[in-house]
MARVEXLUM-599346 format. One record per residue: x, y, z of N, C-alpha, C in turn; residue in three letters. Coordinates in pm, 1 decimal. Layout:
BEGIN
+----------+----------+----------+----------+----------+----------+----------+----------+----------+------+
:      n.X :      n.Y :      n.Z :     ca.X :     ca.Y :     ca.Z :      c.X :      c.Y :      c.Z : resn :
+----------+----------+----------+----------+----------+----------+----------+----------+----------+------+
:        X :        Y :        Z :        X :        Y :        Z :        X :        Y :        Z :  ALA :
...
+----------+----------+----------+----------+----------+----------+----------+----------+----------+------+
END
This chain:
BEGIN
+----------+----------+----------+----------+----------+----------+----------+----------+----------+------+
:      n.X :      n.Y :      n.Z :     ca.X :     ca.Y :     ca.Z :      c.X :      c.Y :      c.Z : resn :
+----------+----------+----------+----------+----------+----------+----------+----------+----------+------+
: -14728.0 : -13025.5 :  -6151.4 : -14861.0 : -13012.5 :  -6284.1 : -14795.1 : -12855.1 :  -6319.3 :  MET :
: -14712.3 : -12798.8 :  -6410.8 : -14722.2 : -12709.9 :  -6502.0 : -14827.7 : -12638.8 :  -6531.8 :  GLY :
: -14834.6 : -12514.3 :  -6594.0 : -14899.5 : -12373.2 :  -6529.9 : -15047.5 : -12452.4 :  -6705.9 :  GLN :
: -15188.7 : -12452.6 :  -6630.8 : -15246.0 : -12515.2 :  -6739.0 : -15311.6 : -12370.4 :  -6834.1 :  ALA :
: -15338.3 : -12365.1 :  -6954.0 : -15407.5 : -12279.0 :  -7037.2 : -15471.0 : -12276.3 :  -7083.1 :  VAL :
: -15619.7 : -12197.2 :  -7088.2 : -15750.3 : -12223.4 :  -7128.9 : -15702.5 : -12221.9 :  -7293.4 :  VAL :
: -15768.9 : -12266.5 :  -7342.5 : -15724.7 : -12286.6 :  -7543.3 : -15845.3 : -12215.5 :  -7595.5 :  ARG :
: -15937.2 : -12170.7 :  -7550.7 : -15989.9 : -12081.0 :  -7625.1 : -16167.3 : -12066.6 :  -7514.8 :  SER :
: -16186.4 : -11909.0 :  -7573.9 : -16289.2 : -11890.4 :  -7485.7 : -16401.5 : -11830.7 :  -7574.3 :  VAL :
: -16511.3 : -11841.2 :  -7569.3 : -16630.3 : -11720.3 :  -7675.4 : -16745.4 : -11697.9 :  -7600.8 :  GLN :
: -16819.1 : -11630.8 :  -7648.8 : -16879.1 : -11502.4 :  -7568.4 : -17011.8 : -11524.5 :  -7624.9 :  SER :
: -17125.1 : -11536.5 :  -7581.7 : -17214.9 : -11582.0 :  -7681.1 : -17357.2 : -11413.8 :  -7608.6 :  GLN :
: -17383.3 : -11281.0 :  -7648.2 : -17460.3 : -11199.7 :  -7599.8 : -17609.8 : -11207.6 :  -7629.8 :  THR :
: -17633.5 : -11208.4 :  -7449.4 : -17788.1 : -11257.3 :  -7479.8 : -17852.6 : -11120.2 :  -7402.8 :  GLU :
: -17938.4 : -11043.4 :  -7421.2 : -17988.9 : -10940.5 :  -7355.6 : -17881.0 : -10898.1 :  -7278.2 :  SER :
: -17934.3 : -10894.3 :  -7130.1 : -17833.3 : -10824.3 :  -7045.8 : -17727.0 : -10940.1 :  -6950.9 :  HIS :
: -17688.2 : -11041.3 :  -7047.9 : -17637.2 : -11177.7 :  -6971.1 : -17501.6 : -11197.7 :  -7079.8 :  SER :
: -17403.0 : -11240.5 :  -7021.2 : -17272.2 : -11323.9 :  -7132.8 : -17251.9 : -11451.1 :  -7082.0 :  VAL :
: -17311.7 : -11521.0 :  -7193.7 : -17254.1 : -11679.7 :  -7218.9 : -17103.1 : -11699.0 :  -7236.3 :  ALA :
: -17027.8 : -11733.9 :  -7133.0 : -16888.8 : -11778.7 :  -7193.8 : -16859.9 : -11942.3 :  -7198.9 :  LEU :
: -16769.4 : -11999.8 :  -7343.7 : -16780.9 : -12140.8 :  -7311.2 : -16604.4 : -12085.4 :  -7332.8 :  THR :
: -16536.9 : -12273.6 :  -7306.0 : -16395.0 : -12236.5 :  -7326.5 : -16384.5 : -12426.3 :  -7326.1 :  TRP :
: -16300.2 : -12404.3 :  -7392.6 : -16198.6 : -12579.8 :  -7364.9 : -16090.4 : -12608.0 :  -7222.2 :  GLN :
: -16200.0 : -12705.1 :  -7210.0 : -16081.0 : -12762.8 :  -7073.2 : -15937.5 : -12725.7 :  -7095.4 :  PRO :
: -15864.8 : -12671.7 :  -7000.8 : -15756.0 : -12670.6 :  -6997.2 : -15689.0 : -12797.4 :  -7010.7 :  ALA :
: -15534.2 : -12844.0 :  -7109.0 : -15488.3 : -12973.9 :  -7146.9 : -15388.6 : -13030.8 :  -6961.5 :  PRO :
: -15384.0 : -12932.9 :  -6917.5 : -15333.7 : -13002.9 :  -6742.8 : -15437.2 : -13042.5 :  -6637.8 :  SER :
: -15443.0 : -13122.6 :  -6556.0 : -15577.0 : -13118.9 :  -6453.6 : -15559.4 : -12995.6 :  -6420.3 :  ALA :
: -15705.2 : -12917.3 :  -6429.8 : -15746.9 : -12829.2 :  -6374.2 : -15887.7 : -12826.6 :  -6263.2 :  ALA :
: -15831.5 : -12785.0 :  -6137.3 : -15958.1 : -12793.5 :  -6061.4 : -16061.1 : -12711.6 :  -6111.3 :  SER :
: -16052.6 : -12626.0 :  -6132.6 : -16179.5 : -12500.1 :  -6203.6 : -16084.4 : -12401.4 :  -6248.7 :  GLY :
: -16178.2 : -12297.7 :  -6258.5 : -16181.6 : -12178.0 :  -6359.4 : -16173.2 : -12019.7 :  -6277.9 :  TYR :
: -16147.1 : -11977.3 :  -6320.1 : -16183.6 : -11809.6 :  -6259.4 : -16189.0 : -11695.6 :  -6414.5 :  ASN :
: -16296.4 : -11629.9 :  -6379.5 : -16340.6 : -11564.2 :  -6506.7 : -16302.5 : -11435.2 :  -6484.4 :  VAL :
: -16266.3 : -11347.4 :  -6594.5 : -16181.9 : -11205.9 :  -6550.6 : -16257.6 : -11106.5 :  -6620.5 :  TYR :
: -16322.0 : -10968.4 :  -6579.5 : -16371.5 : -10860.7 :  -6688.3 : -16300.9 : -10748.0 :  -6651.0 :  ARG :
: -16336.1 : -10676.5 :  -6772.1 : -16259.1 : -10537.3 :  -6803.4 : -16369.4 : -10467.5 :  -6885.7 :  SER :
: -16354.8 : -10323.7 :  -6856.7 : -16436.6 : -10272.6 :  -6939.7 : -16374.9 : -10220.3 :  -7079.6 :  THR :
: -16275.1 : -10234.8 :  -7010.4 : -16124.9 : -10168.5 :  -7151.1 : -16034.5 : -10293.6 :  -7158.0 :  ALA :
: -16009.9 : -10317.5 :  -7305.2 : -15969.1 : -10385.8 :  -7382.1 : -15805.0 : -10410.8 :  -7308.7 :  ALA :
: -15736.2 : -10295.5 :  -7247.8 : -15585.5 : -10352.1 :  -7164.4 : -15666.3 : -10368.1 :  -7031.6 :  SER :
: -15700.6 : -10386.0 :  -6980.3 : -15742.9 : -10415.9 :  -6824.2 : -15751.4 : -10286.9 :  -6760.5 :  GLY :
: -15769.6 : -10259.9 :  -6603.6 : -15739.1 : -10390.4 :  -6542.9 : -15862.3 : -10502.0 :  -6566.6 :  PRO :
: -15872.8 : -10600.2 :  -6498.0 : -15940.9 : -10700.2 :  -6527.0 : -16029.5 : -10750.4 :  -6323.2 :  TYR :
: -16098.0 : -10759.5 :  -6314.9 : -16163.9 : -10854.0 :  -6182.1 : -16243.9 : -10978.1 :  -6237.5 :  ALA :
: -16204.6 : -11016.2 :  -6136.3 : -16278.2 : -11185.3 :  -6128.0 : -16439.5 : -11114.0 :  -6069.3 :  LYS :
: -16512.3 : -11219.0 :  -6162.1 : -16658.0 : -11205.7 :  -6126.0 : -16704.4 : -11341.4 :  -6094.0 :  VAL :
: -16623.7 : -11429.3 :  -6050.0 : -16680.4 : -11546.5 :  -5989.1 : -16642.1 : -11589.6 :  -5867.2 :  ASN :
: -16735.8 : -11657.7 :  -5795.4 : -16695.3 : -11650.6 :  -5631.4 : -16777.2 : -11780.0 :  -5603.2 :  SER :
: -16735.3 : -11934.3 :  -5603.4 : -16609.6 : -11969.6 :  -5588.0 : -16579.9 : -12001.4 :  -5731.6 :  PRO :
: -16403.3 : -12077.1 :  -5773.6 : -16412.8 : -12096.1 :  -5889.6 : -16505.7 : -12188.5 :  -5972.9 :  ASP :
: -16534.2 : -12184.9 :  -6064.8 : -16612.8 : -12250.5 :  -6192.7 : -16555.9 : -12414.0 :  -6171.1 :  VAL :
: -16645.7 : -12478.4 :  -6172.3 : -16611.2 : -12662.5 :  -6170.9 : -16594.9 : -12676.1 :  -6320.7 :  ALA :
: -16725.5 : -12589.2 :  -6411.3 : -16709.4 : -12673.6 :  -6595.4 : -16694.9 : -12562.3 :  -6644.0 :  ALA :
: -16718.6 : -12563.9 :  -6848.7 : -16617.8 : -12488.3 :  -6895.0 : -16688.7 : -12364.1 :  -6948.8 :  THR :
: -16822.3 : -12364.5 :  -6902.8 : -16911.9 : -12263.8 :  -6868.1 : -16897.8 : -12105.7 :  -6797.6 :  ALA :
: -16988.5 : -11988.4 :  -6780.4 : -17030.7 : -11908.6 :  -6703.6 : -17097.6 : -11835.7 :  -6779.1 :  PHE :
: -17187.4 : -11734.7 :  -6729.6 : -17290.9 : -11664.4 :  -6784.3 : -17296.0 : -11563.3 :  -6642.5 :  THR :
: -17213.6 : -11426.1 :  -6696.2 : -17256.4 : -11304.4 :  -6644.1 : -17352.1 : -11224.7 :  -6631.5 :  ASP :
: -17408.8 : -11221.1 :  -6524.8 : -17557.6 : -11171.0 :  -6537.7 : -17534.5 : -11045.6 :  -6509.9 :  SER :
: -17430.9 : -10914.6 :  -6473.7 : -17404.3 : -10841.1 :  -6383.6 : -17382.8 : -10689.2 :  -6481.5 :  SER :
: -17414.3 : -10761.4 :  -6589.0 : -17349.8 : -10643.7 :  -6724.4 : -17455.9 : -10521.5 :  -6757.2 :  VAL :
: -17380.4 : -10445.6 :  -6750.8 : -17493.2 : -10350.9 :  -6855.9 : -17520.4 : -10262.6 :  -6963.9 :  GLN :
: -17639.7 : -10295.4 :  -6993.6 : -17684.9 : -10220.5 :  -7158.9 : -17581.2 : -10119.4 :  -7201.5 :  GLY :
: -17565.7 : -10122.1 :  -7325.1 : -17462.5 : -10038.2 :  -7389.8 : -17312.7 : -10030.5 :  -7357.7 :  GLY :
: -17276.0 : -10141.7 :  -7278.0 : -17119.3 : -10118.3 :  -7258.2 : -17056.9 : -10280.4 :  -7326.9 :  GLN :
: -16958.3 : -10254.4 :  -7333.6 : -16805.0 : -10310.7 :  -7380.5 : -16770.0 : -10418.2 :  -7314.7 :  VAL :
: -16793.2 : -10544.3 :  -7247.6 : -16714.0 : -10614.2 :  -7169.6 : -16558.7 : -10686.7 :  -7224.8 :  TYR :
: -16463.1 : -10677.9 :  -7180.3 : -16385.7 : -10787.6 :  -7233.3 : -16355.7 : -10918.4 :  -7108.0 :  TYR :
: -16310.0 : -11029.0 :  -7165.6 : -16302.9 : -11161.5 :  -7071.6 : -16134.8 : -11203.6 :  -7077.9 :  TYR :
: -16101.9 : -11236.1 :  -6963.3 : -16009.8 : -11386.8 :  -7004.0 : -16063.9 : -11513.5 :  -6865.6 :  VAL :
: -16012.7 : -11611.2 :  -6902.7 : -16007.3 : -11702.7 :  -6837.9 : -15865.5 : -11787.6 :  -6772.3 :  VAL :
: -15899.7 : -11793.3 :  -6664.7 : -15751.9 : -11857.4 :  -6622.7 : -15804.1 : -12018.6 :  -6544.6 :  MET :
: -15705.9 : -12120.3 :  -6544.9 : -15737.8 : -12256.7 :  -6493.7 : -15651.2 : -12212.3 :  -6378.0 :  ALA :
: -15722.5 : -12300.0 :  -6275.2 : -15691.4 : -12300.5 :  -6124.8 : -15666.1 : -12472.8 :  -6068.2 :  VAL :
: -15532.3 : -12466.8 :  -6048.7 : -15507.8 : -12652.3 :  -5978.9 : -15510.2 : -12640.1 :  -5887.6 :  ASP :
: -15482.7 : -12702.3 :  -5812.4 : -15578.6 : -12804.9 :  -5701.8 : -15503.0 : -12692.9 :  -5558.1 :  SER :
: -15355.1 : -12622.4 :  -5561.8 : -15315.6 : -12582.6 :  -5479.7 : -15355.8 : -12430.4 :  -5530.0 :  ALA :
: -15458.3 : -12420.0 :  -5583.5 : -15514.6 : -12265.7 :  -5629.7 : -15438.1 : -12156.9 :  -5672.3 :  GLY :
: -15339.4 : -12226.4 :  -5763.8 : -15247.7 : -12130.9 :  -5858.9 : -15318.4 : -12125.9 :  -5992.4 :  SER :
: -15302.6 : -11987.1 :  -6070.5 : -15396.9 : -12008.8 :  -6203.7 : -15296.7 : -12005.6 :  -6270.3 :  GLU :
: -15350.5 : -12036.8 :  -6396.9 : -15228.0 : -12024.7 :  -6557.2 : -15251.0 : -11879.6 :  -6635.4 :  SER :
: -15163.6 : -11903.9 :  -6705.1 : -15192.2 : -11794.5 :  -6806.6 : -15286.4 : -11750.9 :  -6823.3 :  SER :
: -15358.3 : -11674.7 :  -6888.7 : -15490.7 : -11629.8 :  -6946.5 : -15487.0 : -11680.5 :  -7030.6 :  PRO :
: -15629.3 : -11677.5 :  -7072.0 : -15646.2 : -11688.1 :  -7228.8 : -15649.0 : -11610.8 :  -7291.6 :  SER :
: -15708.2 : -11603.3 :  -7463.4 : -15726.8 : -11486.3 :  -7524.1 : -15816.5 : -11407.3 :  -7464.7 :  ALA :
: -15795.5 : -11330.9 :  -7498.3 : -15942.5 : -11225.3 :  -7458.6 : -16042.3 : -11241.5 :  -7520.7 :  GLN :
: -16184.4 : -11206.5 :  -7548.5 : -16240.3 : -11212.9 :  -7662.6 : -16343.3 : -11081.0 :  -7507.6 :  VAL :
: -16463.2 : -11031.1 :  -7604.2 : -16552.9 : -10898.9 :  -7611.6 : -16687.1 : -10965.5 :  -7628.2 :  SER :
: -16741.3 : -10879.8 :  -7512.2 : -16899.6 : -10926.8 :  -7539.2 : -17007.3 : -10758.2 :  -7555.9 :  ALA :
: -17040.0 : -10707.3 :  -7657.8 : -17100.8 : -10579.0 :  -7639.9 : -17246.7 : -10602.4 :  -7644.3 :  ALA :
: -17311.3 : -10553.7 :  -7505.3 : -17387.4 : -10538.6 :  -7482.2 : -17513.0 : -10459.0 :  -7530.8 :  ILE :
: -17650.2 : -10472.7 :  -7568.0 : -17719.3 : -10393.3 :  -7636.1 : -17794.6 : -10314.7 :  -7537.5 :  PRO :
: -17776.6 : -10178.5 :  -7567.3 : -17879.0 : -10058.5 :  -7504.1 : -18023.7 : -10087.0 :  -7512.8 :  THR :
: -18085.7 : -10092.1 :  -7346.5 : -18227.8 : -10153.9 :  -7319.3 : -18294.2 : -10074.2 :  -7438.6 :  PRO :
+----------+----------+----------+----------+----------+----------+----------+----------+----------+------+
END
């Protein structure tokens, strides 16, 4: 199997969480990993454990007044990750 690439990611900011949804990878993916950064250029840290089985994830560990940048990578049955998706950002409102 070649690398699966997630085609799109959308974020929806709700209070102090970020709801991410994405299109399934075109190749067979056993799950997805979500990575987050506070800088557009990275570095990114994985925010899910274990792999996300669905094409949605809610990040509830965000802080108000901060901007976060996310990418998603598909994971195959061997545990190999795809190339990252396009980056999306989410601005968390100040409480």
